[in-house]
C-alpha positions in Angstrom: 6.8 -44.7 36.0 8.4 -46.4 33.0 5.0 -46.6 31.2 4.5 -42.8 31.8 8.0 -42.1 30.5 7.5 -44.2 27.5 4.2 -42.4 26.8 5.9 -39.1 27.2 8.7 -39.9 24.8 6.3 -41.4 22.3 4.3 -38.2 22.3 7.4 -36.1 21.8 8.5 -38.4 19.0 5.1 -38.2 17.4 5.1 -34.4 17.6 8.6 -34.3 16.0 7.3 -36.4 13.2 4.3 -34.2 12.6 6.5 -31.1 12.7 9.1 -32.6 10.4 6.7 -33.8 7.8 4.9 -30.5 7.3 6.0 -28.0 4.8 8.7 -25.7 6.1 8.4 -22.0 5.2 11.2 -20.3 3.5 13.5 -18.3 5.7 12.3 -15.1 4.0 8.7 -15.8 5.1 9.7 -15.9 8.8 11.9 -12.9 9.5 11.2 -13.1 13.2 11.9 -16.8 13.6 14.8 -16.1 15.9 12.4 -14.2 18.3 9.8 -16.9 18.7 8.9 -17.5 22.4 10.6 -20.4 24.0 8.3 -22.9 25.7 8.2 -23.0 29.5 7.9 -26.3 31.4 7.3 -27.1 35.0 8.0 -30.5 36.5 7.0 -31.0 40.1 7.0 -34.0 42.4 3.7 -33.7 44.2 4.6 -36.5 46.7 0.8 -37.1 47.1 0.7 -40.5 48.8 3.7 -40.0 51.1 3.8 -36.4 52.2 1.5 -34.2 54.2 1.1 -31.6 51.4 -2.2 -30.0 52.0 -1.1 -27.6 54.7 -4.6 -27.8 56.2 -6.6 -27.3 53.1 -6.9 -29.1 49.7 -8.0 -25.8 48.2 -4.8 -24.0 49.5 -2.7 -26.8 47.9 -4.5 -26.5 44.6 -4.2 -22.7 44.7 -0.4 -23.0 45.3 0.0 -25.3 42.3 -2.2 -23.1 40.0 -0.3 -19.9 41.2 3.0 -21.6 40.3 1.6 -22.6 36.8 0.4 -19.0 36.2 3.5 -17.4 37.7 5.8 -19.3 35.4 3.4 -18.9 32.5 3.9 -22.6 31.9 3.2 -24.2 28.5 3.5 -27.7 29.9 3.2 -28.9 33.4 4.3 -32.4 34.5 3.3 -33.6 37.9 4.7 -36.8 39.3 3.6 -38.9 42.3 0.2 -37.5 42.2 -2.9 -39.2 43.5 -6.0 -39.4 41.2 -8.0 -37.2 43.6 -5.4 -34.5 43.5 -5.4 -34.6 39.7 -9.2 -34.3 39.5 -9.2 -31.4 42.0 -6.6 -29.6 39.9 -8.2 -30.5 36.6 -11.7 -29.4 37.6 -10.4 -26.1 38.9 -8.5 -25.3 35.7 -11.4 -26.3 33.5 -13.8 -24.0 35.2 -11.8 -20.9 35.8 -13.0 -17.8 33.9 -9.5 -16.4 33.2 -5.9 -17.4 32.9 -4.2 -20.0 30.8 -6.3 -23.0 29.7 -4.8 -26.4 30.1 -5.8 -29.8 28.8 -4.9 -32.7 31.2 -4.0 -36.3 30.8 -3.9 -38.8 33.7 -1.4 -41.7 33.5 -1.1 -44.2 36.4 1.8 -46.5 37.1 0.0 -48.0 40.1 -3.7 -49.0 40.3 -3.9 -47.5 43.8 -1.9 -46.8 46.9 -3.0 -46.6 50.5 -1.4 -43.2 51.0 -3.8 -41.5 48.7 -6.6 -42.0 51.1 -5.2 -39.5 53.6 
């Protein structure tokens, strides 16, 4: 978990550096700067290795997560305690869908494996 947090904060720091180093437009060039959309984030503990989360179907679980992402119109989704198989199920579904928001995904593991992910 610490490695994932370090990676997350390092990414935020890097983004801040990139944004701070670029030229900043004059205030007159951006009259609607106060009306820019605010980013939307979702953080969800999947509890993949310890909880019975599928409610009878992996596809139903995946659809519930995707519906939440779409319903919140999330710009960034952070999923904790997720098994690799759950991530690939979600990633593959989001990559292949014909409509809706497009997401890039990154997998980061704090444990090489856990026995609960096999269920």
